[in-house]
C-alpha positions in Angstrom: 15.2 0.5 5.9 16.2 -2.9 4.9 17.9 -3.2 1.5 16.1 -5.6 -0.9 17.9 -8.7 -2.0 18.9 -8.9 -5.7 18.2 -12.3 -7.1 18.7 -11.5 -10.8 20.9 -13.7 -12.9 22.2 -17.2 -12.3 24.2 -16.2 -9.2 21.0 -14.6 -7.8 18.9 -17.8 -8.4 21.6 -19.9 -6.8 21.7 -17.6 -3.8 17.9 -17.7 -3.6 17.7 -21.5 -3.5 20.6 -21.7 -1.1 18.8 -19.4 1.2 15.6 -21.6 1.0 17.6 -24.7 1.7 19.4 -23.2 4.7 16.2 -21.9 6.3 14.4 -25.2 5.6 17.3 -27.1 7.3 17.3 -24.7 10.2 13.5 -25.2 10.7 13.8 -29.0 10.5 16.6 -29.0 13.1 14.6 -26.8 15.4 11.6 -29.1 15.1 13.7 -32.2 15.7 15.4 -30.6 18.6 12.0 -29.7 20.1 10.7 -33.2 19.6 13.8 -34.7 21.2 13.6 -32.3 24.1 9.9 -33.1 24.6 10.7 -36.8 24.4 13.6 -36.6 26.9 11.8 -34.4 29.4 8.5 -36.1 29.3 10.2 -39.5 29.7 12.1 -38.4 32.8 9.0 -36.8 34.3 6.9 -39.9 33.9 9.8 -42.1 35.1 10.3 -40.0 38.2 6.6 -40.3 39.1 6.5 -44.0 38.5 3.7 -43.8 36.0 3.3 -45.6 32.7 4.4 -43.4 29.8 1.5 -42.7 27.5 1.9 -39.4 25.8 -0.3 -38.4 22.8 2.8 -38.5 20.5 6.0 -40.3 21.4 9.4 -40.7 19.8 11.5 -43.9 20.0 14.9 -44.8 18.7 15.2 -48.3 17.2 18.2 -50.1 18.7 17.7 -53.6 17.2 17.4 -54.9 13.7 14.2 -56.8 14.2 12.3 -54.6 11.8 14.8 -54.3 9.1 14.9 -53.4 6.2 11.7 -51.3 6.7 12.9 -49.8 10.0 16.7 -49.8 10.6 18.8 -49.3 13.7 19.0 -45.7 14.8 15.8 -44.8 13.0 13.4 -42.8 15.0 9.7 -43.7 14.9 6.8 -41.4 15.9 3.9 -43.2 17.5 0.5 -41.7 18.0 -1.8 -42.8 20.8 -4.9 -44.7 19.7 -8.3 -44.1 21.2 -10.0 -47.4 20.5 -8.8 -51.1 19.8 -10.5 -50.8 16.4 -8.0 -48.2 15.4 -5.3 -50.9 15.1 -5.5 -53.4 12.2 -3.4 -56.1 10.7 -0.3 -54.7 9.0 0.0 -51.7 11.4 3.2 -51.2 13.2 2.7 -50.5 16.9 4.8 -49.6 19.9 3.9 -51.4 23.1 5.2 -52.6 26.5 6.2 -56.3 26.2 4.9 -58.9 28.6 7.1 -61.7 27.2 9.5 -63.4 29.6 12.5 -62.5 27.3 11.7 -58.8 27.0 9.3 -58.1 29.8 8.9 -54.4 30.5 10.8 -53.3 27.4 9.3 -51.0 24.7 8.9 -52.9 21.5 8.0 -51.7 18.0 6.7 -54.6 15.8 4.1 -55.2 13.1 0.6 -56.6 13.9 0.0 -59.9 12.2 -3.3 -60.9 13.9 -6.0 -59.4 16.1 -7.2 -61.8 18.9 -9.7 -61.8 21.7 -8.5 -62.8 25.2 -9.9 -62.9 28.7 -8.5 -59.4 29.2 -9.9 -58.0 26.0 -8.5 -57.3 22.6 -4.8 -58.3 22.0 -2.5 -58.2 19.0 -0.1 -60.8 17.9 3.1 -59.1 16.6 6.2 -60.0 14.8 9.4 -58.3 13.7 9.8 -58.0 9.9 13.3 -59.5 10.2 12.4 -62.2 12.8 11.6 -65.7 11.8 8.9 -66.3 14.4 6.3 -64.1 16.0 6.5 -62.8 19.5 5.8 -65.3 22.3 3.1 -63.1 24.0 0.5 -61.0 22.3 0.4 -57.3 23.0 -2.6 -56.3 25.1 -4.5 -53.1 24.1 -3.8 -51.6 27.6 0.0 -52.0 26.9 -0.1 -50.3 23.5 1.6 -46.9 23.5 0.6 -46.0 20.0 0.6 -46.7 16.3 3.6 -45.7 14.2 2.8 -42.8 11.9 6.2 -41.6 10.8 9.8 -42.8 10.5 12.8 -40.5 10.6 15.9 -42.3 9.2 19.0 -42.3 11.3 17.8 -39.5 13.6 18.8 -41.7 16.5 22.5 -41.0 15.8 21.8 -37.3 16.2 20.0 -38.0 19.4 22.9 -40.1 20.7 25.4 -37.4 19.8 23.2 -34.6 21.4 23.2 -36.7 24.5 26.9 -36.0 24.9 28.3 -32.7 26.2 30.2 -32.0 23.0 27.3 -32.9 20.8 25.0 -30.5 22.7 27.5 -27.8 22.3 28.0 -28.3 18.6 24.4 -29.1 17.5 22.5 -26.7 19.8 24.6 -24.0 21.4 26.9 -22.9 18.6 24.2 -22.6 15.9 22.0 -20.7 18.4 24.9 -18.3 19.1 25.5 -17.9 15.4 21.9 -17.0 14.8 21.8 -14.6 17.7 25.0 -12.8 16.7 23.8 -12.6 13.1 20.6 -11.0 14.2 22.5 -8.5 16.5 24.8 -7.5 13.6 21.7 -7.0 11.4 20.2 -4.7 14.0 23.4 -2.7 14.2 23.5 -2.4 10.4 19.9 -1.3 10.3 20.6 1.3 13.0 23.6 2.6 11.0 21.5 2.9 7.8 18.7 4.7 9.8 21.3 7.2 11.2 22.6 7.9 7.7 19.1 8.5 6.4 18.4 10.9 9.2 21.7 12.8 8.6 20.8 13.0 4.9 17.4 14.4 5.8 18.9 17.0 8.1 21.4 18.1 5.4 18.6 18.4 2.8 16.6 20.5 5.3 19.6 22.7 6.0 20.2 23.2 2.3 16.6 24.0 1.8 16.6 26.6 4.5 19.8 28.2 3.2 18.2 28.5 -0.3 15.1 30.1 1.2 17.3 32.6 3.0 19.3 33.4 -0.1 16.1 33.9 -2.1 14.7 36.2 0.5 17.9 38.3 0.5 17.8 38.4 -3.3 14.2 39.7 -3.2 15.1 42.4 -0.7 18.1 43.5 -2.8 15.9 43.7 -5.9 13.4 45.9 -4.0 16.2 48.2 -2.8 17.5 48.6 -6.3 14.1 49.4 -7.7 13.6 52.2 -5.1 17.1 53.6 -5.9 16.5 53.7 -9.6 13.1 55.4 -9.1 14.8 58.1 -7.0 17.4 58.7 -9.7 15.0 59.0 -12.7 12.5 61.3 -10.8 14.5 64.3 -9.5 13.2 66.7 -6.9 10.9 69.4 -8.3 12.1 73.1 -8.7 10.0 75.9 -7.3 10.0 79.2 -9.4 8.0 82.4 -9.5 6.5 84.1 -12.5 8.4 87.3 -13.6 7.1 90.8 -12.5 4.7 92.5 -14.9 5.5 96.2 -15.8 2.6 98.3 -17.1 3.5 101.8 -18.7 0.8 104.5 -18.5 0.3 107.4 -20.8 1.0 110.2 -18.3 3.1 108.8 -15.6 4.8 105.5 -15.3 3.3 103.2 -12.8 4.6 99.9 -11.7 2.1 97.2 -10.9 3.5 94.3 -9.0 1.2 91.3 -9.1 2.1 88.8 -6.5 1.2 85.5 -7.9 1.3 82.1 -6.4 4.6 80.1 -7.0 4.5 77.7 -9.8 6.1 74.3 -9.5 8.1 73.5 -12.6 10.4 70.7 -13.4 14.0 71.3 -14.4 13.3 71.0 -18.1 10.3 73.4 -18.0 12.3 75.9 -15.9 15.2 75.7 -18.4 12.8 76.3 -21.4 11.2 79.3 -19.7 14.6 80.8 -18.9 15.8 80.3 -22.4 12.5 82.0 -23.7 12.9 85.0 -21.4 16.5 85.5 -22.6 15.4 85.4 -26.2 12.7 88.0 -25.5 15.2 90.2 -23.7 17.6 90.1 -26.6 14.8 91.0 -29.1 13.7 94.0 -27.0 17.3 95.2 -26.8 17.7 95.0 -30.6 14.5 97.0 -31.1 15.8 99.8 -28.8 19.0 100.0 -30.7 17.2 100.4 -33.9 15.2 103.3 -32.5 
């Protein structure tokens, strides 16, 4: 189980916002790195094939101050490919391949100041915001790479730094290793917590089983005690016979022995009968003495 973060109090709020900022910065860096990787790889692929570079979205680092103060040196512009000449209007900033004698074949980012018709089709007269005069040659539609849709300030410095071996190591490799190691440590931590929970569950089950065994032994002991008490309070019965009857006749004495079935008496009844017979015997003896 993963423990829930506690964001209560001022310290918790600060921790929450710091976490949001760190994750936002990480996501932005990842996106920028992906864009730069896409830009570098695609440029090299198109250059190796000798084809004109016309991606759907392209990134370019500004290396001159012709568009200052709106676009400064080391700013990165993102240009989107246009599908029709009508998509470009006066005031738009476009990226195109220059046909001017001064900058022929170079990639330029300038602002459109006029849309013109030529023998080759639609063309755009351009001018740098910081230049005194417009470009000598208009940019033809076929040479337009795209229209600028976004500017990222000073990202070109990062791109230049990443281009070096030390920059690649510091910006990409080390943060990636930190994230990977952090995730591995979290996995180990979660594994340890899971093992502790399993051990606690095993201990609880063992305690439960021991309690059940003790309860069963206690019940058996109670049953044994109940049987023992019953045998003590209910003694074994005593078997006795009725005394012999003596009948005296007028002429001659005759003894009549009546065999009767044995009577089962308890100890108390046997004691009472024995006491009664002794009393009768004593009374009969006293009567004989009186005679």
